N, C-alpha and C positions, 0 to 999 in steps of 0.2 A: 400898706397896700393889701396884705392878706386879710386884714379885718374888713375891708370893703368888698373883697372878692366873694366871700361866702354869702353875705346878704344879697349881693347882686345876682349870684347864681340861683339863690332860692327864689328871688322875685321873678327871674326869667322862667324857672320851672313852673311857678304858679301861673304866670301869664300864658305860657304855651298850653298848659293843661286846661285853662279856662277857655281857650279859643277852640278847643277840639269840638267837633260836632257830636251831639249825643248819639248813642248807639242806634236809636230808632231812625235818625236821619241818615247816617252812613249805611245802614242796612236796608233802607227803603227800596232801593232799586233791585235788591236781590229777592224780594218776595214775589210770589206768583199765586194766582188763583189755583186752588186745589191743594195747597200746602196744608199739612196737619198743624193744629194749634201749637204743639210742642216745638215744631221746627220754626214756626213764626216767632215764638218766645225766645228761642236760641238766637235767631237772627236780629230781632229788634230789642230784646230785653223785656223786662216785666212792664206791663202797661200801667199807666197811672189809674185808669178806670177800666174795670171789667164788668160789664153789665150782663146779667144772666139771660139765657134765651127767652125771647118774647115772641108771641105770634105776630107775623108781619103780613099775613094774607090767608085767605081761605081758598082751598083748591076749587077749581071749576068743576062743572058736572062731568067733564071728560077726563078729569084727573083720576088715576087709580087710587091715590092715597086719600083715606078718609080724614086725615088729620091736617090741621093748619100748618103752614110753613113756619119754621122758627129760625131766628138768627140771634147769635150771641155777638155782642159788640165790645171791642177793645178800643181804648183811646190812648194816644201818646201825645205828650207835649210837656210844657213847663207847668209845674204845679202852681196853682193860683187860688185865691179865695173862691172864685167861681170859675168852674171849667166851662169854656165856651166851645160849642161845636164848630164855630167859625175859625178857631185858632188851634184846633187839635187834629192830629192824624187819626183817622177812623178805619177800623177793620171789622168785617162782618164774617162770622163763621156759621155754617149750617149746623143742624142738630147732631151730625156725626163729627163735628170738630174740624171740618175742612174750611179753608178760607174761600169765601164766595165772592167777595168784593172788598175794595179798599179805596180810600181817597185821601189826598193831602189836605191840609187846612184850606179853608176858603179865603182866608186873609193872611197877610204877613209874608215873611221872606220865603217860605216854603210852598206857597200856593201853586207854583208852576211845576212841582214835582209830579211824576206820573201817577195816574190812578188806574184801577183795573179796567175802566172803560177805554182809556187811551191805549193801554197795552193790547187789549183784545181787538182793537180796530186796525192794528198793523198787520 
């Protein structure tokens, strides 16, 4: 009986640990626009993809800033041969490292999780 108990317990531990949500899923509802990059990393863990800041627009004539706007993008999700925007959680940071927007995957089981657009409209 004891010989069966230990393997059964080990299988149970593996099963339970495999069913747990990844950190980025369980922490998703805790993130807020304006959070610094390091706080987001503590909440969600290390991103799978971190793209450097790129220009996303040029200021209008009325804008006081002479520089284009920049955003850094972090992506979370399961590692795969090809990372798809449709299946990844995406977060965008401004040039100062503050979270400016985020969205869940466009497809899959997490697509109904909140985005920055949904939270700001409440």
